[in-house]
N, C-alpha and C positions, 0 to 999 in steps of 0.2 A: 373193690372197696367198699367199707362198710361206711354208713352215715353214722353221722355223730350227732346222738341225741343230746339235743340243748334243752336245758329247763327254760319256761318261760319265764321272763322277769318283768316286773311291772313296768321299768322304766324303757323296755324294749316294747311293751305293750304300748305305753304313752306316744312312743315315737312312730308306731304303727298307726294309732288313732290320727296322729296330727298330719301324718304324711297322706293318710287317706282321705283326711279334710281339704288337704290342699290339692289334691289329685295328683300327687306325684309319685305314686308306689306302682310299681311294675307289677304284671300278674305273677311273674316267677318269683318275686320276691314275697307275694303274699301267699304263695301256695308253699313255701318252704319255711315260712314264720312260726316258731312256736309260739300258740297263743293259749293263755289262760282264758277261760270264758267270763270267769269273775273279775279278773284282772281288765279286761274287755267291756265290761259293762261298766266297771266304776270309771274308768278313764273315759269312755264315750258319754257318761252323765258329767263327770267333770268338765271335759269338754264342751258340752252344751250349756251349762251353768255360764262358765266364762264367756263363751261366743255370745249369749243373751246379755251379760253384763256389760259387757263391751261394746255391744249396740246401744243399749240404754244410755250409758255413758256418752257415746258419739251423739247421741239424739239430744241428750240435756244440753251438753257443749254448743251444737250448732243453733239449738232453740233459744238459748241464754242472750 
């Protein structure tokens, strides 16, 4: 059987980044996922900014 070549979508990359951050991604899923490096960098940066913003918000709420 031939492998179906899939194009990397930004939404798929975001799902990959979120699953990786949560630690629920299997190695087999990671190996066959089509990822665009540009999408991966953008999604990673977006996740990092949202994560930091969330932590700062929680700290402000707790300290107020």
